[in-house]
matplotlib code that plots the C-alpha trace (Angstrom):
import matplotlib.pyplot as plt

x = [0.0, 1.5, 1.8, 2.7, 6.1, 8.8, 12.0, 14.9, 18.3, 20.9, 24.5, 25.7, 26.3, 24.7, 22.1, 20.7, 20.7, 18.6, 16.3, 15.8, 14.8, 12.6, 10.7, 10.2, 8.9, 6.3, 5.0, 6.5, 7.6, 11.1, 13.2, 16.7, 18.6, 22.3, 25.0, 28.3, 29.2, 33.1, 33.2, 36.7, 35.2, 33.5, 33.5, 30.4, 28.5, 29.5, 28.0, 24.9, 24.3, 24.8, 22.4, 19.7, 19.8, 19.8, 17.0, 14.8, 14.6, 12.5, 14.8, 18.2, 19.5, 22.9, 23.0, 26.3, 26.9, 30.0, 30.4, 34.2, 33.6, 33.0, 35.0, 34.8, 34.7, 37.5, 35.0, 35.2, 38.4, 42.2, 41.9, 42.7, 40.0, 40.1, 41.1, 41.2, 38.9, 37.3, 33.5, 34.3, 36.2, 33.4, 30.9, 32.8, 32.2, 30.9, 33.7, 35.6, 33.7, 30.5, 29.6, 28.0, 24.3, 24.6, 21.4, 19.4, 20.8, 20.2, 16.5, 15.8, 16.8, 14.7, 11.6, 12.0, 12.0, 9.3, 6.9, 7.6, 6.8, 3.6, 5.2, 4.5, 7.0, 10.7, 13.1, 16.5, 18.6, 19.6, 20.3, 20.4, 22.0, 25.1, 25.3, 28.8, 27.3, 26.1, 23.3, 21.3, 20.7, 18.5, 14.6, 14.3, 16.0, 13.9, 10.6, 11.8, 12.5, 9.1, 7.4, 9.6, 8.5, 5.0, 5.5, 7.6, 5.8, 2.9, 1.8, 2.2, 0.2, -2.6, -3.1, -0.7, 1.4, 4.9, 6.2, 9.8, 10.5, 13.6, 13.0, 16.4, 16.3, 16.1, 17.9, 21.4, 24.0, 23.5, 19.6, 19.9, 22.0, 19.7, 16.6, 18.3, 19.3, 15.8, 14.9, 17.6, 20.2, 23.6, 25.8, 28.8, 27.4, 27.6, 30.5, 30.8, 34.4, 35.3, 38.8, 39.2, 42.5, 42.8, 41.3, 38.2, 39.1, 37.9, 40.4, 38.9, 39.8, 37.8, 34.7, 32.3, 34.3, 34.9, 30.9, 30.1, 32.5, 31.7, 28.0, 28.6, 30.9, 28.1, 25.8, 28.7, 29.0, 31.8, 31.3, 31.0, 32.0, 35.1, 36.1, 35.4, 38.2, 40.7]
y = [0.0, 3.4, 5.5, 8.8, 10.3, 10.4, 12.2, 9.9, 11.2, 9.0, 9.3, 5.9, 4.2, 1.1, 2.7, 5.2, 2.4, 0.2, 3.2, 3.9, 0.1, 0.2, 3.3, 1.5, -1.6, 0.4, 1.4, 5.0, 6.6, 7.5, 10.4, 10.3, 13.3, 13.4, 16.1, 17.1, 19.2, 19.3, 15.9, 14.2, 10.9, 11.9, 8.3, 8.1, 10.1, 7.4, 4.8, 7.0, 7.0, 3.3, 2.7, 5.0, 3.2, -0.2, 0.3, 2.1, 5.8, 7.7, 10.7, 11.3, 14.8, 15.8, 19.2, 21.1, 22.9, 23.9, 22.9, 23.1, 26.9, 26.2, 23.1, 21.8, 18.1, 15.6, 15.1, 18.7, 20.1, 18.9, 16.9, 13.4, 10.8, 8.6, 4.9, 1.8, 2.9, 0.3, 0.2, 1.7, 4.7, 5.3, 5.7, 8.3, 11.4, 12.9, 12.2, 14.6, 13.1, 14.6, 17.2, 20.4, 20.6, 18.2, 16.2, 19.5, 21.1, 18.0, 17.5, 21.2, 20.8, 17.6, 19.3, 22.2, 19.7, 17.6, 20.9, 21.6, 18.1, 17.9, 14.9, 14.7, 12.0, 12.3, 9.4, 9.6, 6.5, 7.7, 5.1, 5.7, 2.3, 2.0, 5.8, 6.8, 9.3, 11.9, 14.1, 14.4, 10.7, 10.6, 10.1, 13.3, 15.1, 13.5, 14.2, 17.9, 18.4, 17.0, 19.5, 22.2, 20.9, 21.4, 24.9, 26.4, 25.4, 26.5, 22.9, 22.1, 25.3, 24.5, 21.0, 18.9, 17.7, 16.2, 12.9, 12.2, 8.7, 7.1, 3.4, 2.2, 4.5, 1.5, -1.2, -2.5, -2.3, -6.2, -5.9, -3.2, -5.3, -8.4, -6.1, -5.0, -8.4, -9.5, -6.6, -7.7, -4.8, -5.5, -4.0, -4.1, -1.0, 1.1, 3.0, 3.7, 4.6, 8.0, 7.8, 6.0, 6.1, 7.8, 4.9, 4.9, 1.8, 1.7, 2.0, -0.7, 1.0, 4.1, 4.1, 3.5, 0.7, -1.1, -0.9, -2.0, -5.0, -5.9, -6.2, -8.5, -10.4, -10.8, -12.3, -14.5, -12.7, -11.1, -7.3, -7.3, -3.7, -4.2, -7.4, -6.0, -3.3, -5.2]
z = [0.0, -1.0, 2.0, 0.0, -0.3, 2.3, 2.4, 3.7, 4.9, 3.3, 4.2, 2.4, 5.7, 7.0, 9.3, 6.6, 4.1, 6.3, 7.0, 3.3, 2.8, 5.9, 4.4, 1.1, 2.8, 4.6, 1.3, 1.0, -2.3, -1.0, -2.0, -0.7, 0.4, 0.9, 1.8, 0.5, 3.7, 3.4, 5.3, 5.0, 4.0, 0.5, -0.4, 1.6, -1.3, -3.8, -1.6, -1.0, -4.7, -5.1, -2.2, -3.5, -6.9, -5.6, -3.0, -5.6, -4.4, -6.8, -6.7, -5.1, -4.3, -3.0, -1.5, -1.0, 2.1, 3.9, 7.5, 7.2, 7.6, 11.2, 11.8, 15.2, 14.4, 13.2, 10.2, 9.0, 10.4, 10.5, 13.6, 14.2, 14.2, 17.3, 16.7, 18.6, 21.4, 23.6, 24.2, 27.6, 26.2, 23.5, 26.4, 28.4, 26.4, 23.0, 20.6, 18.5, 15.3, 16.4, 13.8, 15.8, 15.0, 11.9, 12.2, 13.0, 9.7, 7.7, 8.9, 8.4, 4.5, 4.6, 6.2, 3.4, 0.6, 2.2, 2.4, -1.3, -2.3, 0.0, 1.9, 5.6, 6.5, 7.1, 7.8, 9.8, 10.6, 14.2, 16.7, 20.6, 21.3, 19.4, 18.6, 20.0, 22.4, 19.7, 21.3, 18.1, 17.7, 20.9, 21.0, 22.8, 19.8, 17.1, 19.2, 19.6, 15.8, 15.0, 17.3, 15.6, 12.3, 13.1, 14.5, 12.0, 8.6, 6.8, 6.3, 10.0, 11.0, 8.4, 9.7, 7.4, 10.3, 9.7, 11.2, 11.8, 11.8, 13.4, 13.0, 14.2, 17.4, 19.7, 17.9, 18.5, 15.6, 15.0, 15.1, 12.5, 10.1, 10.7, 9.8, 6.7, 5.5, 5.9, 3.5, 1.0, 1.5, 0.0, 2.7, 0.5, -1.2, 2.2, 3.7, 7.4, 8.0, 9.7, 8.3, 5.1, 3.1, -0.3, -2.1, 0.1, 2.1, 5.7, 8.6, 10.6, 13.8, 14.1, 16.3, 13.4, 12.0, 15.4, 16.1, 12.7, 12.5, 16.0, 15.0, 11.9, 14.1, 16.6, 14.0, 12.8, 9.6, 7.6, 6.7, 3.0, 2.6, 4.5, 2.8, -0.4, -0.3, 1.6]

ax = plt.figure().add_subplot(projection="3d")
ax.plot(x, y, z, "-o")
ax.set_aspect("equal")
plt.show()
């Protein structure tokens, strides 16, 4: 059953790919939105294009913004990406790979596009379990943005409310992978590494790589994206 159009934030990573597939499985006509925001790992945009095509997004747009103008993150400034951190170390503080206000900015763009389209549904692949401590990956953030969306838009004021979906919010990384495999996702198409080499190969040691590889290991599986480039 077609549910109408939905704008899905798509980074090219494992979580956003799974979110896109979930939105499609629910019957939404999905439109994917990615950002070239000055990130050091631009290889993720190549992954986003692959994923959007494979999963069947009706349209995929890549918006250019420059978060390097502010820096403040190892992903948008010349700061070292932490490697080889234990689970305990990852849980102690908000890491330097946090990009200030990134999900707020991305959702604001998604909201603007959705309002123009007449779509009422936004999807974001945030996760509050294996999320590396990012404050904009919590349920409270998603709920607050949904309230904002319905206060700040013509559509919301006129009684066409927006819904912000975060279908992965309470899942572990292993549960996310299992759900994606059930939906037929080829995770070899995705990219999650914070610090890939010049050829786009994952480092295997940053927080994102370690969480991802650990989840595949928990499921007794090899990570196809990691194996494909090693």
